[in-house]
Structures are given as structure tokens and as C-alpha cells.
N, C-alpha and C positions, 0 to 999 in steps of 0.2 A: 563487850559487844554481843548482842544476841545473835543466834544463828540466822533468824529471819532477817535481821537488819543487814548482816553480812551478805546474805544471798541476794539482796536487792541491788547491791553494787554501790560503788563510791559516789556515783552521780544520781542516786535515787532522790526523787523530789525535784530534780531539775526539769523544767518544761522547755522543750526545744520545738520551734516551728521550722520545719524544713520546706523551703520553697524552690529548691533547685531541681535540675534534671540531669540525666546522664551520670557522670562519675564525680567530677570535682566537688560539687556541693553535697550530693548524696553520700559519698564515702565519708565526708566529715560527719554527717548525721549518723552514719552507721557506727563510727567510732564512739560517739557520745552515747548512742543507744546501747552499744555493747556493754557499757559500764553503768547502765541503770537509768539513764535519762529517759524521760517520756518524750519520745520523738513523734511529733504529729506531722506527717508528710502531706502537704497540699499538692494535689495533682489535677491536671485537666480532667474533668469528669467524663469526657468522652473517650480519650485515648490513653490517659495516664502517662507516666514517665516512659520515654522510649526504651529504657532498659528492660521493660516488660517484654519487648519483642526482639531485643538484640541477642546475638550469639551465633556461633557457627552452626549449631544444631538446635532444633526446637523439639525436644522429646515431649510427646503428647501435646504439641502445639504451644508449649510454654518455654520461655527463655530460662536456661539454667543459671543465668547471671542474676536474675531478679531475686531468687531466694536468699542470695548472699547480700547484695547491696541494699535490699529492702528489709533485711531482718531486723527484728526488735522495733519496728516502726508501726504506727497506726496510719492508715490511709484515709484521707478525707478528700473527696472530689469537690473541687471548688473552682469556678471560672474567675480568675483574677482580672480578666479583661472587662468584667461587668461592674457597674457601681455597687450592686448588692454584694457581689463576691468580695470586693475591696472592703466594704463595710464589715462583713463577717470576719475577714482577715484581721482587720484592726481590732475587733473584739477579742479574737483569739490571742493576738500579740499583746494586748493589754494585760493579760494574766500570765504571760510567758517570761522566761528568763533569757532565752536566746533565739535569734532568728538566723537561719543559714540560707543564703541565696547565692546563685551563680548565674543570674541573668546578665545580659550585656549592660554595662553601666548606663543608668538613666531609666531603665525599665521600672524599677521600684518607685522612682520619683514620678514617673508618668502615671502610675496607678495610685498616687497619693499615699505611698508607703515609704517615703523617705525616712532616714533615721531621725532627722530633726522633728518630723511630725510624730513619729512613733515614740520617740524618747520624751517628747513633751507630755505624752499620755502615760508613759512608763519610764521614768528616769533610770531605773535599774536595768533597762534592756541592753543586752549585748547583741550586736549584729555582726555576723561573719559574712563578708562579701568576697566571693571567689570569682576572679575574672582573668581573662588572658593577659592583660597588661596593667591591671590595677585601675583604680577609680579616677586617677589623674594622669596628666601627661598627654603628649600629642597622639599617642596610639590608643588611648583609653576606649575610643568608640569602635575600634577595629574588632572584627570577629576573631576570636582567639581560642582555638581548640588546643588540646594537649600537645599534639605534634608541633604546633607553632611555638608553644612555650619551650618544648625540648630543643627546637632549633635555635631560638633566640637566647636561651639560657646556656647554650654551648654543648649540650649533651649529644645531640645528633651528630655533630661534626666529628667527635672523637670515638664514635661507636661503629665498630665493624673492622673489616680487613683493610690494610693500607692501600691495596691496589684496586679497591672497589668503592662505589659510592657509599656514603654513610648509611648505616643500617638502623632499623628500628630495634629497640630493646626487646620487644616481644610481648610487653604488656603496656597499658596506658600509664606509664610511670609519671609523666608530667601532671596528669590529672590527680593521681594518687598523692604525689608530693605536695601539691597545692592543698588538697583536702587535709593532709596531716598537719601542714603548717596552720591551716585555719583552725583545726581542732586544738592544736597547741596554743594558738592565740586565744581561743575561748577559755581555756583553763587559766591562762595568765590573767585575762580580763576578769574572771570570776574571783581570783585572789585579790586583785585590785579593788573590785566591788565590795568584797568583805571588809576592806579597810575604809572605803570612802562612801559606799552606798550608791556609787554612780556607775552606769554602764559605759560602754564605748564601742567604737567600730574597729573590726579587724579587717584590714585590706590585704587580702592574699592574692598576689598575682602569680599566674602560672610560670611565667619566665623567671621571676625572682625566686620562686620555690625551687626551680631547677638549678638556678645559679647558686643557691645556698649550699648545694651538695657538690659543687664542682671543685672542691679542694683548693689547691693553690694555682689553678689555671690562670687567673688574671694576674696574681702577684708575681708568678714566675715570668710572665711576659713583661710585666712592668719593670722588673729588676734585671732581666737578662735578654729580653727580646725573643725568647723561645716561644713558639706557638705549638701547643700540644697537638699531635696528629693521631690518626687511628693506628692502633697497634695490634688489632686482632685479639687473640686470647692471651697475649703476654703483656706484662707491665714493664716497659723498657727500663733496663738497669736493675731490675729485681729478678734474680735468678738463683735456683730454678723455681719457677712458679708458672705452671702451664698445664695444658691438657695433653696427655700422651697416649699413644695407641696401645691397645692390648690385643691379645690373640682373640680372634673372632670378630674383630672390627669394633669392639667396645673402647671407650675412653676412660682414663683415670685422671683426675686432677691431683697434682702434687704440689705442695708448698714447702720447699726446703731451703729457703733463702737465708735464714739465720745461720751463723757459724756453727752453733751446736747442733741445730737440726740438720744442717748439711752433712755434718760428720756422721750423724745417725743414718742418714740416707745412703752415704757411701758404704757404710757397714752393711746395710740391707742389700746393696747392690753387689757386695763382694768386691768393691773397688776402693780400698783404702788409699790407693795411690792418688785418687782424685783430690783427696784432702790436702796433699802436699804439692800437687801440681801448681806451678806458679800462676797459671791462668785462672785457677779456681780457689786459691788458698784463702782469699778474703772476699768480703762482700763486693768491693769495687771491681775486683778481677772477674768475679762471676758475672757481674752486670756487663762488663766490657766484652766478655766472651760468651754471651748468653746463647747465641745460636749454636756454637760448638757444644756447649754443655747440654743443651736441649736435645741435640742429635744423639749424644752418648746415652742419655737417659731414655730416649725413645727407642733406641736399639735394644736396651735392656727390657723395657716394659713390653715391647712388641711381641716377644716370644712367650709371654705368660698370661694366664687367665686372670681376669679382673678379680674374682673372689680371692684367689691365692695372693695376689698383690696387695689387696686391701688388708688381708689378715697379717701379712708380713710387715707392712708399714705400720699397722696398729701396734704390733708387737715391739717395733723399734721406736715408737713414739714420733713418727713422721706424719704430719697432717696430710690426709688423702681422702678422696671421696669419689664415688661414682657420680655420674650425671643424673640427678634425680628427675624423674617424670612422675605424673600422677600415680601410675601403678606402683612405683617404688615407694612413694609416700604412704600409700595405704598398707603396705606390707612391712614397713620399717619399724624395728623395735623401739627406737628412740621416739619416733612419732607416736607410737602406741603408748609408751610409758608416760609421756607428758600430755596425752590426749590432744595433740596438735590438730587432729582431724576429729570432728564430732559428727554425730548423726542426729538429725532432728525430724520430728513428724511433719509431713506435708500433705495437704488435703488431696492433691492430685498424684504426686509421685509416691506417696506412702511414706517412705523415708528418704531423706536427702543428706548426703555427706558434704561437708564444707569445712574450711579452716576455722579453728577455734578463735577465741578472743585473746589478743595479745596487747601489751605484756601481761604477765601473770602477777597479780597482787596477792600478798600472803593472807590478808584479812578480809578484803572486799573484792574478790576477783569478779571480772565481768563474765557474762555467759550468753549463749544464744537461747533466748526465751521462745522465739518463734521465727519461722522464715518469712520472707517478704509476703505481705498480705495481698488479698484480692483488691482490685481497684475500688475505692470507696467503701471498703469493708467497715470502717469505723466512722463514717460520716455522721450518721444519726447520733451515735453515742457521744462523739466529741462536740458536735454543734449544740446538742441539748445541754451538755454539762458545762461547756466553756463559753458558748455564745448565746445561751438563753433561748435557743430556738425551740418552739413548741412543735408538736406533731403537725399542726395545721400549717405553721410557717415552713416546715421542712417540705411538706407536700406542695406548697406554693412554689418554693425555690426549685423543686424538682420539675414542676411543670414548665418553668421558665428556662430550664437547662443550666441554672446557676450551680447546682450540685448534682 
């Protein structure tokens, strides 16, 4: 494989039309673009994707979210609510491999962009449809944001402290899980298309994408009647595995629940007696006496500085970590060695740091080629090349507000 071919990424040559907004659809497009697909993002020509304005802070009036979720994409301003915009969308899709959309079910059909109509024109087309509840069922037409999927999928109920209301994870995990399932579905559909020549629809529901990662929650209830509850920072019955205080108010995470790892932890603590204590001698006993064991470990960690504890536990082979925040990530040698954070040029910010492309492929790794583009930055280029629009036609469409 030539160096140039490898640098293009494993999905080079794949044409993706992204028609969604916010996170659930666009993160799917980001994943595909990260690995070399040509992602053409269709946006409202007046306002664009709301992610261009979202964020806790707006440095230089711009969202720091957009450079990440918009990266490696081409932006085309196109009003899909107009007949001319729909006609141009059909022309673009006729030459595409994949469409990603996360509108409420029925919107694409209302615009004459149903899969049946599009696949009649392009039988190889794959359509990834991300929605709150899926394309079918009694809830299909309900509005469904990520938090609703997290609630219905079971994640919200088990997140947080047991004596408080359910907590948010801290990121839009429901949207991201749905996007990842959609991207995974696209790759499976591409493999099937290679064998059959036919595309298909990926129906990724937010609540089902959350449900998929809920481990044995349903099965345990079915077999035993046990309903999993919130347990805070501990995993009930698995000990020690918790966050413990250090001197100066910092926290350390320690995972020492396996028998051999627990033995190494007791050595680090200078407490070999814990190894033979009937309460803690085996996995079941440690789980049963979890609170007692956590109190003993917390007393030990509380009088020591975090860096010293981390060094000692590393020496003894006990899994441990600080609580990483963004500043820690930028300074950490593991992050640096694997280039987990990259810096890319930005027309306004100059340089912008963001997470790299994951997972790492040995021969055809993905990469960040450019950050999120300006609204409509590629409209003329894409519509001239892929929809046959002349300069005169583009000028007419611009006068009408279609692009």
C-alpha cells in the first residue's frame, strides 16, 4: 500500500451525505469522516447546524464544539424545505454511498427523500437513520433527545448517589452511543453491499443504543427480580474499587478487587493482615464487607499525597489513576506518546486542540484533516461538481435563498 493511499484513510472514496443536526447524526458523520470518507454536510443556509452556536463559552464568538463535530466535513448550505433544495439533494444522493439523517421520523418522506424513492434511483444507497425511538412503534413520532433515550434505556436511573435523584453522566452519552451504533451499522451494511450490490436502512434508536450497553440489567431482573439501583462511585459487590481521598483534597481511583491484585495492594499498604482477614480473604467476602474495606483504604490514602500514592501503586502493580480533567490530559505523557490530543490549524482560533481519531489502525489510520468548516464553505464546489449546477444556476439559487 502506498503512503498516499494509507494517508487517505480506510474509507477513502466513500461519499456520505450528512443531513442531521446537533450530535446524534453529526457524530456518526464525524466518525466516518475521521477515517477518510468524503462527508458532505447539508445545513440550513441561514443558520447552519445549532452546534455552531452551542457551548458553555464562545471564544471569539464561535462555539468550541463545532471544530470537533464538524471536522473533516464539507459544508453545503441547502434549504431542504424547498422543492429546489429537495431536487438538489436527490442529485447529490444519486452519486453517494451513504445518507446520515436524524430528523424526526417522517421528515425525509415529507420532503420526497424516503429511502424507497432514493434507493430506486440509487440501489446501492445506505441510509443511517438516527432517532429517539426508532422509525416504527407507538413512540416513533415523539420528540426524543439524548436525555430521553438515556432515561428510557435505563442509564439515568442507575447513575448517581443512592440518596439523591438520578444524575447526568456529564456528556451527551445517549446521542454519542446512537451515533456510534449508526456508524457501526454503516460499516456492516457496506460489507453486505460488497457481497450483494444492495444498500439498506440502518435504524438506530437512542433508547436502544443506551439499552445495548446496560450489561445484565434486564436479565438479572428477569432471573432474580433484582432491580439495579444507584450506587454512586462503587460497584456493589466488587471491592475494593472506588475513589479514595488523598492529602490536599485530591482523589485517587483504585481497582484492587482481584485476589492477586488485592494482595499487592495490601503489600503497598503495609497491611498483609488484610489478606488473611476472614472478611476480606476472598472476592465474595470483600464484596460483602465493602464499606468496611473502603474505610480502611480511605484512612490509608487520606494521609498521603496523590503523586506519591500513584508512584507506589504503579510500583506494586495495582491499577490506580488520578481523576483526569482537560489540563491533566494535555500534560500527561501517555496522551502525548500516543498523540491522543492533536492540534489543527483554524482560521479564527489559529490553532485548536482536540481529541484525535480512534481507534488507531496500523496501516490506514484516520486523521483530522481540517476543523469544522464555515457555513456553506463548500456549497459552490460541491453543487458544481456533484449536482451539475452552473455559476448562473448557483446565483439564481442564492437569490431565492435555497443555498
